[in-house]
N, C-alpha and C positions, 0 to 999 in steps of 0.2 A: 596730601593733595593741596595744590596751590589754588587759591581763590581765582576764579575766572574773571572777576571784575577788577582785579588789580593788575597793573602793568607798570613797567619801568621804561622810560623813554630818555635817551641821551639829552642832556641839557642843550637848548638851542635858543635862537633869537626870539622864538615865540613863547617859550615857557620859563625862561630864567627869572623874570620878574615875579611870576606866580610863586616860585619857590622862595624868593626873597621875603615875601610877606608872611610865609608860614611860621608858626611859633609853637614851641613845646610848652607844656604846662609850666607854671611859675616855679614849681618845686624841682623842675628838671633843668633850669637855665644854667646851673653851675656845672652840668655834666657835658655840655656840648657848645661849640661855637655857633654863631648865627649862620644861616645859609648864605647870607651876603658875603661874609668873610670866607666861607668855604668856596664859593664861586670865584671870588677874587684870587684865592690861593690856586685854584685850578688853572687860572690864566697865566700864572707865573711858573707853575710846575706842570708842564704838558703831559706828564705821565699819569696825572690824576684824571679820573673819568667820572664826571658828575652826571647824575640822572635825576629826573623828576619821577616821583611815585604818583601814579594816578589811580584813583578809584573811579571807574567809568571815565567820564570826560573831565573830572575835577582833580586838580593837583592836590594831593593829600600829604605829600612828604618829599623828602630829599635824601639821596644817598650818594656816596662818592668812595671810590676805591682806587688803589694804585695799580698800574699796569706793568710795573717792574717789581721784582722781588726785593725785599728789604730784610730787616732784622729777622732772625729765626728762620731765614731761608724760605720765606713765604710771601704771599701777596696780602697786603694789608687793606682792611676796610677802614677808611678815614672818617666817614660820617654815615649815620643812618638816623633819620628822625621822621616822626609822623606828627602832623599838626595836632594840637591839643583837641580840636573838634572831632578828630577821626581816631583817637586812641581807643584801645580796648576792643577793636573790631577785627583783629587778625590781619590788618593791613601791613603792619611792620613785618610780621612773620612771612607773609606772602611775598613782600618785596625782598626780604633777605633770601628767600628760596630762589627767586628770579635772579638776584644778584649772584648767588653761588653758581647758577647755571652759566652766567656770563663769565665769571671768573675762572671757571673750569676750562674755558677755551684758551686761556692765556698760556704762553709757552712753558712747558715743564711745570705746570701747576700741580703741586703736591700738597700745599698747605694754604689755607686761608686763615688769616689772623685778624682778630679785632681786639682793641684795647678799650677798656671802660673803667669808670670809677667803681670800686668795690661796693660803695653805698647804693649804686644804681641797680636796685633789685629787679626792675623791669627788664633791663638789658641782660642781667644774669639769667633770669628765667627764659628769656627768648633764646639766647645763644645755647644754653644747655639743652633746650627742647629740640634744637636743630643739630645736635651732635658735636658742638664745640666742647673741647676738653681743657680744663685748667691744669696745666703742668707746673704751676707755680711761678711762671714768668711774670716779672713786674718791671714796669718802666715808669719811673717817677711815682706819681700818685695812682697810676692805672695798672690794672691787671690785664694780661694778654691771654686770650683763649684761642685754641687752634682747632680748626676743622680739617681733618686729614681727608684728602681726595683720593678715591680709588681710581687707579689708572689702568 
């Protein structure tokens, strides 16, 4: 069941700055780019879809996925983060569930893929709990896990 107080909203002129000032915990900074870099990247790669994660009326996180298939013949999640003040409340899980619903609407969506550092135990637990499978795919320092979409 998805938390009813969590929502994802496409990044826009009214919420982009809120996302720029969000931060992960200090021990997570090596695992993810800043939101400002991700937002800039989305302006130069128009297939990337950035979203603000809201808890009620407050921006609590950021996510971004690609709207065109890539490696492993799937759609990739580029970023998912929850601000350090909001972690441990199920917000990230709810946001990923909402993101999956959006990504399932993409043309011929059969796989959703996310890469993360193997040392990132929080990401590992989150994706495993949502049905992502580790088939042994590796890209540089990151492992890639796959969620197969039933069509």
